[in-house]
N, C-alpha and C positions, 0 to 999 in steps of 0.2 A: 435650151437657150438658142435653138435654131431660129427662132423668130427674129432675133437681133442680128442675124446674118442677112436677113431679108430687108431690114430697115435700119438706117443709120441717120441719126439727127444731124442737121447741118448747123453751122455757125455756133451760136451760143444757146442752142436748144438742148433740152434734156428730156429723156423718156422716162416716165415714172410708172410704178405699179402701186396703186393705193392699197393700204392695209385693209384687211377685212373689217367690216362693221361689227360691233358687239351685238349679238343677238340674244344674250342672256345676261341679266344683271348679276351682281355678286351674290345677291340673295336667292338666285335661281329662277327669277321671273323671266319668262319669254317676252321679248320685245317685238311688237309688230313692225313691219317695214316702215309705216308712216311715222312712228315715234323714234326711229333710229336717226341719229344725227348724221350729217354728211362727214365722211372720213376725210380729215385734212392731213393725215400722216401718210407718207409714201416712201418707197425705196427707189433710188435711182438705178435704172437698169441699163441705160445707154446714154452717152453724151456726144455732143458735137465737138469739134476741135477748139472752138472759141470764136469770138468775134474780132474783127480788125479794129484796133484802137485808132486814135487820131494820128499817131505816128506811122500807121500802116502795119504795125506788128500785130501778130495774133495774141490777144490777151487770154490767158487761161481761165477756165471756169472756176467758180468757187466751190463746186461739188464734184465728187467722183462716183463712179459706179459702186454701189453697195451702201452709200450714205443714206441715212434715214433723215427725211426732211419734213418741214411743215409747209403746206401749200396754202395759197389764198382760197377763200371760200368759193370764189367764182373764177372762171377762166380756164385756160388749157384747152387743148384740142384732143378729143377722144379718138383713139385708134383701136381697132380690133386686129390682133395678130395671133394666129393659131388658136382662135376661139377664146382668147383672153383679152380683157380690156386694159388698155394703157392710156396714159395722158401725156401730151407733149406740152412743155412749158419753156419759157425763156429762163435762162439762168437768173436774170434780175427779178423775175416774178416770184422766185422761191423766198419765203419769209425767213427761214432759218434752218439750221441742221442740228440734229441731236448728237451729243457727244457721249461716249461710253464711260 
């Protein structure tokens, strides 16, 4: 996790790592890259402190590090840290989070 010591999101932004795409079906058929859907599930790996509300107070984010979330199909800013791909989203862009 040394990459996250080098990069800290600001305001209401969160850094996520997308889950790996399925490369084999349940029946054992290998899927080519073109037929693999875009992975919309991710894990939060770093968060900013939150954005200032109308009253001037910092409003906390709705997600925490380690949460599994659902991302929109488009959007986010791609970052490469220590040869791994991550994406930066605003807290409000995240569609939902999974509960255990």
